[in-house]
C-alpha positions as CSV (number, residue, x, y, z in Angstrom):
1,G,-116.5,29.3,-100.9
2,S,-112.3,29.9,-101.0
3,G,-111.8,29.4,-104.8
4,F,-108.5,29.6,-106.6
5,G,-107.8,31.9,-109.0
6,L,-104.9,33.0,-111.5
7,N,-104.2,35.9,-112.7
8,F,-102.4,36.1,-115.6
9,N,-102.9,40.4,-116.3
10,Y,-98.6,40.6,-116.6
11,R,-98.0,44.2,-118.2
12,K,-99.9,47.5,-117.3
13,N,-102.2,49.3,-120.4
14,G,-100.1,50.6,-122.9
15,E,-97.3,48.6,-122.9
16,S,-95.7,46.7,-126.2
17,D,-95.2,42.6,-126.3
18,V,-92.6,43.7,-128.5
19,L,-88.9,46.0,-127.8
20,L,-86.4,47.2,-130.2
21,L,-83.4,48.0,-130.0
22,D,-82.6,50.9,-131.7
23,I,-78.6,50.9,-132.5
24,G,-79.3,54.0,-135.4
25,N,-76.5,55.8,-132.9
26,S,-74.0,53.5,-132.3
27,S,-72.4,55.2,-129.3
28,N,-76.4,55.4,-127.4
29,Y,-78.5,52.7,-127.7
30,I,-82.2,52.7,-127.0
31,W,-85.3,50.6,-126.5
32,T,-88.1,51.2,-128.1
33,N,-91.6,49.7,-129.1
34,N,-91.4,52.3,-132.6
35,F,-90.1,50.7,-136.0
36,D,-90.4,52.3,-138.9
37,P,-89.5,50.9,-142.2
38,N,-88.8,53.9,-144.8
39,A,-86.0,55.4,-142.5
40,V,-83.7,57.1,-144.2
41,I,-80.5,54.7,-144.6
42,P,-77.2,57.2,-145.4
43,P,-75.4,56.8,-148.4
44,Q,-71.5,55.3,-148.3
45,S,-69.2,57.0,-150.0
46,S,-67.2,55.2,-153.0
47,S,-64.1,54.9,-151.5
48,T,-65.5,52.2,-148.7
49,S,-67.1,50.7,-151.7
50,D,-63.5,49.9,-153.2
51,S,-62.8,48.1,-149.8
52,T,-66.5,46.4,-149.6
53,Q,-65.8,44.4,-153.1
54,S,-62.4,43.1,-151.8
55,D,-63.8,42.0,-148.7
56,N,-66.4,40.7,-150.7
57,N,-64.1,38.3,-152.8
58,S,-62.3,37.2,-149.5
59,N,-66.0,35.8,-148.5
60,N,-66.5,34.6,-151.1
61,K,-63.4,32.5,-151.0
62,N,-64.0,31.8,-147.3
63,N,-67.9,30.7,-148.0
64,T,-66.2,28.5,-151.2
65,G,-64.2,26.6,-148.4
66,I,-66.9,26.3,-146.0
67,I,-69.0,25.0,-148.8
68,V,-66.4,22.2,-149.6
69,G,-65.4,21.1,-146.0
70,V,-69.5,20.6,-145.3
71,V,-69.6,18.9,-148.3
72,V,-66.6,16.3,-147.9
73,G,-67.4,16.3,-143.9
74,V,-71.2,15.3,-145.0
75,L,-69.8,12.6,-147.5
76,G,-67.6,10.7,-145.1
77,I,-70.3,10.8,-142.0
78,I,-73.0,9.1,-145.2
79,I,-69.8,7.0,-146.4
80,I,-69.2,6.0,-142.4
81,T,-72.5,5.1,-141.5
82,S,-73.6,3.1,-144.1
83,L,-70.1,0.4,-144.0
84,S,-71.1,0.5,-140.1
85,I,-74.4,-0.6,-141.1
86,F,-73.0,-2.7,-143.8
87,F,-70.9,-4.8,-140.9
88,F,-72.6,-4.2,-138.0
89,I,-76.2,-5.4,-139.1
């Protein structure tokens, strides 16, 4: 008789399930399925390390403000929830 069959072979032989976007060349991104974890990373010059240090300091200040805001916000939500439960239940 006639049967119902499903075919889940969506890919051709030799195709990979994983594609990586190679951004090594900022003017030409390419899709690849090869990954070399031992690729050579070019060293940074010392002039950029000074600006990087000042950027890191400003990021740390921004992160501290964000952390304080999150802690205060969470405590506020806990207090409001606790008071709501106390008065309405």
